[in-house]
Backbone as CSV, one residue per row, in Angstrom:
resi,resn,N_x,N_y,N_z,CA_x,CA_y,CA_z,C_x,C_y,C_z
1,UNK,111.861,121.683,99.347,112.299,121.882,100.728,112.527,120.554,101.450
2,UNK,111.777,119.525,101.045,111.876,118.245,101.744,113.016,117.395,101.192
3,UNK,113.141,117.337,99.870,114.091,116.425,99.236,115.555,116.720,99.594
4,UNK,116.004,117.991,99.641,117.413,118.218,100.006,117.770,117.690,101.394
5,UNK,116.805,117.704,102.322,117.072,117.223,103.681,116.864,115.725,103.827
6,UNK,116.228,115.096,102.832,115.969,113.650,102.876,116.414,113.049,101.549
7,UNK,117.685,112.630,101.496,118.262,112.143,100.245,117.609,110.858,99.761
8,UNK,116.970,110.118,100.677,116.360,108.855,100.276,115.169,109.070,99.349
9,UNK,114.676,110.306,99.246,113.589,110.596,98.310,113.994,110.262,96.873
10,UNK,115.281,110.428,96.549,115.759,110.166,95.195,115.982,108.673,94.943
11,UNK,115.984,107.859,95.995,116.229,106.424,95.852,114.958,105.654,95.543
12,UNK,113.805,106.236,95.797,112.532,105.552,95.582,111.746,106.273,94.491
13,UNK,110.708,105.618,94.015,109.873,106.223,92.983,109.078,107.391,93.560
14,UNK,108.873,108.406,92.746,108.112,109.570,93.184,106.646,109.225,93.441
15,UNK,106.188,108.083,92.885,104.774,107.713,93.010,104.392,107.375,94.447
16,UNK,105.321,106.780,95.201,105.001,106.336,96.556,104.531,107.488,97.452
17,UNK,105.288,108.597,97.583,104.785,109.708,98.410,103.577,110.411,97.792
18,UNK,103.493,110.433,96.449,102.343,111.079,95.809,101.053,110.342,96.142
19,UNK,101.067,109.011,96.040,99.878,108.235,96.370,99.564,108.297,97.857
20,UNK,100.588,108.412,98.677,100.349,108.541,100.117,99.564,109.817,100.425
21,UNK,99.926,110.920,99.741,99.200,112.180,99.932,97.781,112.096,99.363
22,UNK,97.609,111.388,98.250,96.267,111.211,97.686,95.376,110.423,98.637
23,UNK,95.928,109.362,99.204,95.149,108.566,100.165,94.811,109.385,101.406
24,UNK,95.741,110.234,101.828,95.471,111.101,102.977,94.345,112.073,102.651
25,UNK,94.344,112.611,101.430,93.281,113.526,101.014,91.922,112.841,101.035
26,UNK,91.871,111.605,100.523,90.609,110.850,100.527,90.154,110.579,101.959
27,UNK,91.116,110.260,102.835,90.766,109.976,104.233,90.169,111.194,104.923
28,UNK,90.742,112.386,104.672,90.207,113.592,105.288,88.846,113.959,104.708
29,UNK,88.639,113.731,103.404,87.328,113.990,102.811,86.263,113.088,103.422
30,UNK,86.619,111.816,103.659,85.682,110.894,104.307,85.412,111.325,105.739
31,UNK,86.436,111.859,106.386,86.258,112.327,107.767,85.341,113.543,107.826
32,UNK,85.556,114.525,106.926,84.749,115.750,106.927,83.298,115.475,106.525
33,UNK,83.095,114.450,105.695,81.726,114.086,105.315,81.091,113.113,106.303
34,UNK,81.809,112.829,107.405,81.321,111.983,108.502,81.033,110.548,108.053
35,UNK,81.803,110.093,107.054,81.705,108.700,106.634,82.581,107.820,107.514
36,UNK,83.734,108.356,107.916,84.656,107.619,108.762,85.277,108.575,109.766
37,UNK,86.093,108.042,110.648,86.721,108.857,111.671,87.967,109.564,111.165
38,UNK,88.647,110.248,112.082,89.842,110.990,111.733,90.978,110.026,111.375
39,UNK,91.694,110.276,110.266,92.779,109.356,109.881,93.899,109.364,110.908
40,UNK,94.512,108.189,111.090,95.589,108.021,112.053,96.922,107.894,111.330
41,UNK,97.995,108.189,112.040,99.322,108.044,111.466,99.604,106.577,111.181
42,UNK,100.252,106.319,110.052,100.595,104.963,109.660,101.896,104.562,110.333
43,UNK,101.854,103.507,111.126,103.025,103.072,111.874,103.870,102.131,111.029
44,UNK,105.160,102.357,111.015,106.075,101.515,110.255,106.095,100.102,110.828
45,UNK,105.978,99.123,109.920,105.968,97.735,110.359,104.578,97.159,110.515
46,UNK,103.562,97.999,110.388,102.173,97.542,110.513,101.407,97.942,109.247
47,UNK,100.929,96.943,108.512,100.210,97.178,107.249,101.050,98.017,106.281
48,UNK,102.298,97.615,106.088,103.171,98.327,105.166,102.690,98.142,103.728
49,UNK,102.570,99.223,102.988,102.163,99.156,101.579,102.506,100.466,100.891
50,UNK,102.673,100.397,99.572,102.885,101.597,98.776,102.400,101.316,97.360
51,UNK,102.079,102.370,96.621,101.509,102.261,95.280,102.448,102.900,94.269
52,UNK,102.592,102.232,93.127,103.444,102.717,92.052,102.657,102.762,90.748
53,UNK,103.019,103.664,89.849,102.458,103.678,88.500,103.563,104.063,87.518
54,UNK,103.250,104.051,86.250,104.250,104.365,85.241,104.516,103.181,84.333
55,UNK,105.788,102.944,84.029,106.167,101.852,83.124,106.173,100.527,83.879
56,UNK,105.036,99.834,83.839,104.873,98.542,84.526,104.674,97.472,83.460
57,UNK,105.481,96.431,83.516,105.409,95.336,82.559,105.161,94.039,83.308
58,UNK,104.179,93.268,82.833,103.817,92.001,83.476,104.295,90.858,82.601
59,UNK,105.075,89.949,83.160,105.547,88.769,82.465,104.813,87.522,82.907
60,UNK,105.405,86.368,82.616,104.770,85.089,82.955,104.678,84.900,84.468
61,UNK,105.807,84.997,85.138,105.824,84.884,86.597,106.737,85.955,87.191
62,UNK,106.700,87.135,86.574,107.479,88.256,87.083,106.830,89.560,86.644
63,UNK,107.207,90.631,87.319,106.644,91.947,87.026,107.746,92.983,87.158
64,UNK,107.767,93.925,86.233,108.767,94.989,86.251,108.163,96.240,86.864
65,UNK,108.782,96.737,87.944,108.278,97.882,88.682,109.223,99.060,88.529
66,UNK,108.697,100.296,88.547,109.562,101.480,88.429,110.570,101.549,89.572
67,UNK,111.812,101.843,89.233,112.936,102.016,90.171,113.361,100.706,90.842
68,UNK,112.525,99.683,90.796,112.850,98.415,91.449,113.365,97.397,90.437
69,UNK,112.732,97.360,89.262,113.118,96.419,88.226,112.263,95.171,88.235
70,UNK,112.803,94.111,87.657,112.051,92.861,87.564,111.990,92.170,88.918
71,UNK,110.786,91.740,89.292,110.569,91.018,90.538,109.850,89.715,90.217
72,UNK,110.403,88.599,90.648,109.798,87.299,90.395,108.650,87.051,91.362
73,UNK,107.566,86.486,90.873,106.388,86.214,91.698,106.214,84.711,91.890
74,UNK,105.582,84.362,92.974,105.355,82.943,93.281,104.259,82.369,92.391
75,UNK,103.233,83.185,92.091,102.123,82.734,91.264,102.265,83.261,89.836
76,UNK,101.638,82.572,88.885,101.641,82.991,87.490,100.689,84.173,87.320
77,UNK,101.139,85.209,86.643,100.346,86.418,86.456,99.536,86.329,85.163
78,UNK,98.412,87.053,85.065,97.575,87.008,83.856,98.298,87.555,82.633
79,UNK,98.014,86.949,81.477,98.658,87.361,80.227,98.026,88.637,79.674
80,UNK,98.779,89.325,78.814,98.301,90.519,78.102,97.678,91.531,79.051
81,UNK,98.376,91.771,80.141,97.891,92.706,81.153,98.801,93.922,81.189
82,UNK,98.195,95.109,81.194,98.961,96.359,81.248,98.363,97.241,82.348
83,UNK,98.662,96.944,83.608,98.080,97.724,84.709,98.625,99.142,84.747
84,UNK,97.771,100.067,85.112,98.193,101.466,85.227,98.927,101.709,86.540
85,UNK,98.555,100.960,87.565,99.208,101.112,88.859,99.182,99.770,89.595
86,UNK,100.116,99.586,90.501,100.188,98.374,91.330,100.408,98.795,92.777
87,UNK,99.936,97.968,93.685,100.126,98.208,95.113,100.942,97.070,95.698
88,UNK,102.044,97.402,96.344,102.918,96.431,96.996,102.611,96.484,98.487
89,UNK,102.324,95.339,99.089,102.002,95.288,100.509,102.749,94.145,101.167
90,UNK,102.945,94.254,102.467,103.640,93.229,103.243,102.759,92.729,104.367
91,UNK,102.658,91.411,104.477,101.938,90.768,105.564,102.844,89.720,106.168
92,UNK,103.154,89.900,107.462,104.126,89.044,108.139,105.457,89.161,107.396
93,UNK,105.995,88.079,106.858,107.268,88.144,106.134,107.085,87.947,104.638
94,UNK,105.880,88.153,104.127,105.601,87.960,102.709,105.172,89.271,102.062
95,UNK,105.612,89.435,100.804,105.257,90.624,100.031,104.258,90.241,98.946
96,UNK,103.275,91.104,98.707,102.219,90.851,97.726,102.128,92.033,96.773
97,UNK,101.812,91.727,95.510,101.570,92.765,94.514,100.137,92.592,94.013
98,UNK,99.403,93.677,93.918,98.009,93.618,93.485,97.744,94.711,92.461
99,UNK,96.899,94.381,91.484,96.498,95.358,90.470,95.161,94.912,89.889
100,UNK,94.489,95.842,89.246,93.167,95.579,88.683,93.301,95.063,87.254
101,UNK,92.437,94.100,86.915,92.398,93.532,85.572,90.970,93.609,85.056
102,UNK,90.788,94.104,83.839,89.450,94.228,83.252,89.035,92.894,82.622
103,UNK,87.884,92.378,83.021,87.376,91.116,82.508,85.932,91.279,82.052
104,UNK,85.548,90.480,81.075,84.155,90.486,80.620,83.300,89.697,81.612
105,UNK,82.166,90.256,82.044,81.308,89.526,82.993,80.719,88.274,82.352
106,UNK,80.657,87.195,83.133,80.115,85.928,82.661,78.835,85.612,83.432
107,UNK,77.771,85.348,82.696,76.492,84.998,83.325,76.412,83.491,83.492
108,UNK,75.969,83.037,84.654,75.841,81.613,84.945,74.378,81.260,85.179
109,UNK,74.061,80.009,84.996,72.689,79.547,85.217,72.373,79.554,86.705
110,UNK,71.228,80.144,87.065,70.874,80.304,88.471,70.017,79.134,88.947
111,UNK,70.332,78.658,90.153,69.528,77.587,90.751,68.232,78.140,91.319
112,UNK,68.334,79.269,92.026,67.170,79.922,92.642,67.292,81.408,92.378
113,UNK,66.176,82.071,92.051,66.217,83.501,91.752,66.536,84.324,93.002
114,UNK,65.790,84.096,94.069,65.969,84.871,95.301,66.276,83.911,96.432
115,UNK,67.285,84.249,97.229,67.657,83.421,98.375,67.891,84.326,99.575
116,UNK,67.430,83.873,100.727,67.660,84.595,101.972,68.797,83.960,102.748
117,UNK,69.618,84.792,103.377,70.782,84.319,104.124,70.660,84.770,105.573
118,UNK,70.720,83.804,106.488,70.662,84.084,107.923,72.041,83.801,108.501
119,UNK,72.728,84.841,108.965,74.059,84.685,109.539,73.956,84.317,111.004
120,UNK,74.853,83.464,111.454,74.822,83.031,112.836,76.206,82.717,113.365
121,UNK,76.268,82.404,114.651,77.539,82.121,115.308,77.872,80.630,115.241
122,UNK,76.873,79.765,115.446,77.121,78.322,115.385,77.420,77.885,113.956
123,UNK,76.601,78.333,113.017,76.857,78.104,111.590,76.933,79.465,110.916
124,UNK,77.878,79.615,109.996,78.102,80.918,109.380,76.872,81.436,108.656
125,UNK,76.255,80.580,107.822,75.103,81.020,107.023,74.123,79.874,106.853
126,UNK,72.850,80.201,107.010,71.763,79.262,106.741,70.883,79.875,105.662
127,UNK,70.770,79.204,104.528,70.009,79.728,103.407,68.539,79.361,103.521
128,UNK,67.702,80.137,102.843,66.261,79.858,102.850,65.946,78.553,102.132
129,UNK,66.885,78.050,101.336,66.702,76.765,100.648,66.985,75.583,101.558
130,UNK,67.473,75.849,102.782,67.776,74.784,103.728,69.249,74.433,103.824
131,UNK,70.070,75.002,102.948,71.506,74.720,102.980,72.149,75.430,104.175
132,UNK,73.088,74.741,104.795,73.802,75.286,105.953,75.300,75.282,105.655
133,UNK,75.953,76.420,105.884,77.395,76.553,105.671,78.060,76.803,107.023
134,UNK,78.984,75.924,107.369,79.679,76.026,108.655,80.846,76.992,108.523
135,UNK,81.036,77.843,109.505,82.142,78.790,109.482,83.472,78.120,109.771
136,UNK,84.551,78.776,109.376,85.885,78.191,109.576,86.280,78.185,111.049
137,UNK,85.901,79.252,111.783,86.271,79.392,113.201,87.768,79.205,113.382
138,UNK,88.528,79.887,112.526,89.981,79.721,112.530,90.619,80.243,113.821
139,UNK,90.100,81.349,114.348,90.671,81.899,115.576,90.459,80.948,116.746
140,UNK,89.275,80.368,116.815,88.976,79.451,117.908,89.877,78.217,117.860
141,UNK,90.171,77.739,116.646,90.996,76.541,116.496,92.463,76.815,116.815
142,UNK,92.924,78.025,116.513,94.340,78.351,116.700,94.574,79.290,117.873
143,UNK,93.551,79.536,118.681,93.685,80.476,119.791,94.701,79.993,120.820
144,UNK,94.714,78.692,121.108,95.646,78.153,122.108,97.092,78.329,121.646
145,UNK,97.350,78.084,120.370,98.700,78.234,119.839,99.124,79.699,119.853
146,UNK,98.194,80.595,119.500,98.492,82.024,119.519,98.771,82.505,120.938
147,UNK,97.976,82.042,121.882,98.170,82.416,123.283,99.521,81.931,123.795
148,UNK,99.928,80.748,123.356,101.217,80.202,123.779,102.368,81.046,123.255
149,UNK,102.309,81.449,121.979,103.359,82.289,121.407,103.437,83.643,122.105
150,UNK,102.283,84.231,122.408,102.270,85.517,123.103,102.781,85.385,124.535
151,UNK,102.503,84.244,125.160,102.980,83.995,126.521,104.505,83.890,126.559
152,UNK,105.079,83.192,125.566,106.528,83.030,125.521,107.246,84.330,125.172
153,UNK,106.535,85.270,124.570,107.151,86.525,124.133,107.079,87.627,125.180
154,UNK,106.411,87.377,126.282,106.079,88.460,127.203,107.299,89.042,127.918
155,UNK,108.344,88.229,128.148,109.499,88.704,128.918,110.727,88.984,128.039
156,UNK,110.590,88.880,126.730,111.719,89.149,125.845,111.981,90.658,125.760
157,UNK,113.242,91.011,125.600,113.616,92.419,125.510,113.086,92.990,124.197
158,UNK,112.371,94.094,124.292,111.750,94.667,123.115,112.798,95.098,122.096
159,UNK,112.529,94.770,120.824,113.378,95.073,119.675,114.672,94.250,119.642
160,UNK,114.801,93.261,120.531,115.937,92.342,120.437,115.682,91.338,119.319
161,UNK,116.713,90.560,118.942,116.566,89.599,117.857,115.555,88.513,118.203
162,UNK,115.581,88.035,119.440,114.610,87.015,119.858,113.198,87.564,119.873
163,UNK,113.071,88.838,120.259,111.748,89.482,120.263,111.228,89.611,118.839
164,UNK,112.104,89.977,117.889,111.689,90.106,116.488,111.280,88.763,115.903
165,UNK,112.012,87.696,116.256,111.668,86.359,115.768,110.301,85.924,116.304
166,UNK,110.058,86.214,117.585,108.771,85.851,118.185,107.632,86.663,117.585
167,UNK,107.879,87.958,117.345,106.858,88.803,116.732,106.518,88.319,115.328
168,UNK,107.525,87.836,114.586,107.293,87.321,113.245,106.421,86.069,113.288
169,UNK,106.664,85.187,114.242,105.842,83.974,114.377,104.395,84.329,114.714
170,UNK,104.222,85.324,115.593,102.875,85.763,115.960,102.171,86.374,114.760
171,UNK,102.880,87.199,113.983,102.301,87.815,112.789,101.914,86.766,111.755
172,UNK,102.760,85.759,111.576,102.466,84.693,110.626,101.215,83.922,111.030
173,UNK,101.057,83.679,112.329,99.868,82.953,112.792,98.616,83.802,112.632
174,UNK,98.710,85.100,112.929,97.572,86.005,112.712,97.180,86.018,111.234
175,UNK,98.174,86.051,110.358,97.917,86.049,108.921,97.263,84.751,108.483
176,UNK,97.689,83.642,109.056,97.088,82.346,108.724,95.627,82.293,109.155
177,UNK,95.335,82.818,110.342,93.951,82.858,110.834,93.082,83.687,109.895
178,UNK,93.584,84.852,109.494,92.823,85.725,108.594,92.615,85.089,107.226
179,UNK,93.629,84.401,106.710,93.519,83.779,105.389,92.502,82.649,105.381
180,UNK,92.453,81.855,106.438,91.469,80.776,106.527,90.054,81.351,106.536
181,UNK,89.863,82.443,107.279,88.548,83.085,107.348,88.155,83.669,105.989
182,UNK,89.108,84.350,105.330,88.827,84.944,104.014,88.505,83.877,102.978
183,UNK,89.212,82.751,103.031,88.976,81.680,102.068,87.552,81.144,102.195
184,UNK,87.097,80.946,103.421,85.728,80.457,103.649,84.696,81.456,103.149
185,UNK,84.916,82.742,103.433,83.960,83.765,103.016,83.934,83.922,101.501
186,UNK,85.094,83.872,100.858,85.138,83.998,99.396,84.414,82.841,98.722
187,UNK,84.602,81.630,99.225,83.935,80.473,98.631,82.422,80.576,98.791
188,UNK,81.958,81.040,99.950,80.518,81.156,100.199,79.893,82.242,99.335
189,UNK,80.504,83.434,99.297,79.932,84.534,98.516,79.990,84.239,97.014
190,UNK,81.029,83.530,96.562,81.105,83.150,95.149,79.994,82.174,94.790
191,UNK,79.736,81.225,95.669,78.648,80.271,95.434,77.302,80.979,95.372
192,UNK,77.083,81.926,96.281,75.808,82.653,96.301,75.648,83.517,95.051
193,UNK,76.718,84.192,94.632,76.626,85.083,93.478,76.427,84.317,92.175
194,UNK,77.019,83.141,92.059,76.920,82.380,90.815,75.579,81.665,90.670
195,UNK,74.967,81.282,91.769,73.778,80.430,91.708,72.484,81.119,92.097
196,UNK,72.535,82.429,92.397,71.319,83.142,92.803,71.315,84.530,92.185
197,UNK,70.158,84.963,91.705,70.039,86.278,91.084,69.997,87.392,92.115
198,UNK,69.345,87.133,93.233,69.197,88.158,94.265,69.454,87.534,95.630
199,UNK,70.261,88.214,96.447,70.617,87.732,97.782,70.050,88.698,98.809
200,UNK,69.271,88.181,99.733,68.668,88.988,100.793,69.371,88.655,102.107
201,UNK,69.972,89.677,102.736,70.719,89.494,103.980,70.055,90.308,105.074
202,UNK,69.998,89.748,106.253,69.413,90.457,107.382,70.290,91.652,107.763
203,UNK,69.670,92.679,108.281,70.372,93.895,108.670,70.888,93.738,110.093
204,UNK,72.183,93.414,110.216,72.773,93.177,111.527,73.542,94.407,112.005
205,UNK,73.431,94.694,113.287,74.224,95.755,113.911,75.532,95.136,114.403
206,UNK,76.487,95.005,113.478,77.740,94.320,113.803,78.511,95.083,114.874
207,UNK,78.506,96.418,114.808,79.212,97.225,115.810,78.620,97.010,117.200
208,UNK,77.277,96.939,117.269,76.641,96.682,118.550,76.947,95.295,119.091
209,UNK,76.993,94.304,118.194,77.323,92.946,118.614,78.771,92.845,119.082
210,UNK,79.662,93.620,118.466,81.064,93.598,118.873,81.283,94.247,120.230
211,UNK,80.365,95.129,120.625,80.481,95.758,121.944,80.073,94.827,123.072
212,UNK,79.409,93.721,122.742,79.043,92.717,123.739,80.222,91.768,123.931
213,UNK,80.835,91.791,125.114,82.056,91.018,125.335,81.819,89.513,125.259
214,UNK,80.555,89.079,125.387,80.261,87.653,125.293,80.164,87.170,123.837
215,UNK,79.843,88.097,122.938,79.665,87.732,121.528,80.790,88.227,120.632
216,UNK,81.582,89.185,121.106,82.545,89.863,120.239,83.524,88.895,119.586
217,UNK,84.071,87.962,120.363,85.077,87.056,119.808,84.481,86.149,118.740
218,UNK,83.280,85.624,118.994,82.639,84.729,118.030,82.215,85.472,116.769
219,UNK,81.731,86.710,116.916,81.313,87.507,115.759,82.516,87.865,114.897
220,UNK,83.618,88.258,115.546,84.821,88.604,114.793,85.394,87.384,114.092
221,UNK,85.281,86.211,114.717,85.822,84.986,114.121,85.041,84.570,112.886
222,UNK,83.741,84.895,112.838,82.920,84.551,111.681,83.104,85.533,110.528
223,UNK,83.326,86.812,110.827,83.540,87.800,109.777,82.249,88.258,109.118
224,UNK,81.260,88.679,109.914,79.976,89.120,109.359,80.140,90.326,108.435
225,UNK,80.917,91.314,108.875,81.066,92.541,108.070,81.712,92.221,106.735
226,UNK,82.755,91.383,106.736,83.442,91.034,105.498,82.519,90.257,104.563
227,UNK,81.643,89.428,105.116,80.681,88.692,104.293,79.742,89.653,103.575
228,UNK,79.219,90.634,104.290,78.314,91.605,103.681,79.040,92.425,102.607
229,UNK,80.282,92.799,102.874,81.039,93.582,101.903,81.288,92.781,100.621
230,UNK,81.702,91.535,100.769,81.960,90.702,99.583,80.685,90.404,98.815
231,UNK,79.587,90.177,99.520,78.322,89.872,98.854,77.849,91.068,98.031
232,UNK,78.028,92.276,98.560,77.630,93.485,97.816,78.487,93.662,96.579
233,UNK,79.787,93.369,96.686,80.681,93.544,95.546,80.388,92.523,94.467
234,UNK,80.211,91.238,94.844,80.061,90.189,93.860,78.683,90.210,93.195
235,UNK,77.672,90.645,93.924,76.352,90.721,93.326,76.337,91.812,92.271
């Protein structure tokens, strides 16, 4: 009933709408089990992504996708990889492809068996061993530039070419801020996972701290929730 009225269904892979419905099903199950809130409609142009599976071939610096064909990548891809599915996503004006790769776990020599981590606003993490890790504070460093771009965009006609160019610059800066924060967190959690057998983290009410307008910006700039998520995964 849908395809005859929407001819573009035949132009794309069948996997994209199928995975969209699967993700919607998972979202509603999480909602009914009170794990998360009610799923929202996905707006075009914001967090664009789709998932494909089927005949996927990975080359040296290219990947073959169903219905799309060979796509060249900026980075070199892992050898002898046969992913079952890939996810294509767009951030600002860049496209990314991601897939899972099975690797053998490697054990490293531990410096300390148990380490405690104290998260803070002035310094991202203070370890029980006395080591201090300073946060990137990327938003604070680039806040003036971001504010300037948003100020210059305020009177532009919406959806005009100049408005789209300004929106792209703002998106690129937001992406840069997020990447700097993620890089700092990945380096810290990798160091903790490789050199310590057990990581003890204080139980912070991040949602409550974000509701405090005096602390919300600093807490979001440090990325406490993302640190806890990465530490749980890597451990």
